[in-house]
C-alpha positions in Angstrom: 104.6 82.3 127.8 103.2 78.5 128.2 105.1 76.1 127.7 103.1 74.1 124.9 103.4 77.9 122.5 106.0 79.8 121.3 105.3 82.9 119.8 107.0 83.8 116.6 107.8 86.6 114.0 105.9 85.5 111.0 107.8 84.4 108.6 107.0 85.3 104.6 106.1 81.6 104.0 103.4 82.1 107.0 101.3 84.4 105.0 99.3 82.3 102.9 98.2 80.1 105.8 97.2 83.3 107.3 95.1 85.0 105.2 93.8 81.3 104.8 92.6 81.3 108.3 91.5 84.5 108.2 89.4 83.9 105.6 88.1 80.8 107.8 87.4 82.0 111.0 85.7 86.4 110.1 82.9 85.0 110.5 83.2 85.6 113.8 83.5 88.6 113.8 80.0 89.6 112.0 78.0 92.1 114.1 74.7 91.3 114.6 72.1 92.5 112.5 74.6 93.3 109.6 73.1 92.5 106.3 76.7 91.5 104.8 75.9 88.0 103.7 78.8 85.4 105.0 80.0 85.0 101.2 80.3 88.7 101.6 83.0 89.3 104.1 84.8 86.2 102.9 84.9 88.1 99.8 86.2 91.5 102.1 88.4 89.8 104.2 90.0 88.3 101.2 90.7 91.2 100.0 91.7 93.0 102.5 94.8 90.9 103.4 95.2 91.0 100.0 96.2 95.3 100.3 97.1 94.2 103.6 101.8 94.8 103.6 103.2 93.1 105.6 105.8 95.4 106.0 103.1 98.3 107.9 102.6 95.5 110.5 103.5 93.7 113.1 102.6 90.4 112.7 103.4 87.0 115.2 102.8 83.5 115.1 101.7 81.3 117.8 103.8 77.4 117.2 102.3 74.4 119.0 105.7 72.8 120.0 104.3 69.9 120.6 102.3 69.1 117.3 104.5 71.1 116.0 101.8 73.2 114.8 100.7 77.3 114.2 98.1 77.3 116.8 96.8 81.1 114.9 98.8 84.4 114.0 98.0 87.8 116.1 98.5 91.5 113.3 99.4 94.6 115.4 99.7 98.2 114.2 101.8 100.6 116.0 100.9 103.3 114.5 96.9 103.9 116.1 95.7 107.6 118.3 93.9 107.1 120.0 90.1 108.7 119.3 89.2 110.8 122.0 92.8 111.6 124.7 95.1 111.5 120.9 96.5 109.4 122.8 100.0 107.2 120.3 98.9 103.7 121.0 99.1 99.9 119.8 95.6 97.7 117.8 94.9 94.5 117.6 94.7 94.8 113.7 93.5 91.1 113.4 93.7 87.8 115.8 93.0 83.9 115.1 93.5 80.8 116.0 93.0 77.4 114.4 89.8 75.8 115.2 91.5 72.7 117.2 93.2 75.6 119.1 90.7 77.8 120.4 90.6 77.6 123.9 94.2 76.4 124.6 97.0 78.8 125.6 98.2 80.5 122.8 95.7 83.5 122.8 97.0 84.9 125.7 100.6 83.8 124.3 99.6 85.5 121.3 98.4 88.9 123.6 101.6 89.0 125.9 103.8 88.6 122.7 101.8 92.3 121.4 102.1 94.2 124.6 105.1 92.6 124.6 106.2 95.0 121.9 103.8 97.3 123.0 105.6 98.5 125.6 109.4 97.7 123.7 107.7 100.6 121.3 106.8 102.9 124.2 103.9 103.0 123.7 101.3 102.4 127.0 98.0 100.4 125.9 96.5 98.2 123.8 93.6 98.4 121.6 91.1 95.6 120.5 87.8 95.6 119.3 85.9 92.2 120.1 82.2 91.1 118.7 79.2 91.5 121.1 78.3 87.8 120.5 81.6 86.6 121.4 81.6 86.6 125.0 84.2 84.1 125.3 86.5 86.3 123.8 85.5 88.9 125.9 86.1 87.3 128.5 89.3 86.7 128.4 90.4 89.7 127.1 88.9 90.8 130.2 90.9 88.0 132.2 94.1 88.5 129.8 94.3 92.3 131.4 92.0 94.4 129.1 89.5 96.3 130.4 86.1 98.3 128.9 87.3 102.0 128.1 83.8 102.8 126.0 81.2 101.6 124.6 81.1 101.1 120.7 77.5 101.6 119.7 76.1 101.0 116.2 72.0 101.3 115.6 69.8 100.4 112.9 68.6 102.8 111.1 66.8 101.7 108.4 64.6 100.0 110.8 64.4 102.3 113.9 62.2 104.9 111.7 
């Protein structure tokens, strides 16, 4: 773990901040060609997070020791199954970092903590999705030990015919 960051379990007092940050950075996940407006996406994220039960996931928060500030969060699902192999695995439900902490070691600290939780639950793999246009996140994921397992393809059928 980075000397500047510690990762701790999310507390009930963190959830308002988590929901705010999820909405603030959600446009980074908007796939190219999406017909969803940024406003509609923000509304969808608000609704998704209002229905998320913190007891059904593992949520961790990266804390910057020097600045005494929350930097980012990672929400982990431990009940996922690989669609092809049927193997049990964890999945990153969401990961976000405050804009002022992007490019720091916060993401690495969160991912390593999530990998540890995954292993502690007897799961060999952790899965995550990254929007194809987010090359920085993709390169960071590879540096952290993720490997590309499959391509997920989407076709714009309205414009294909």
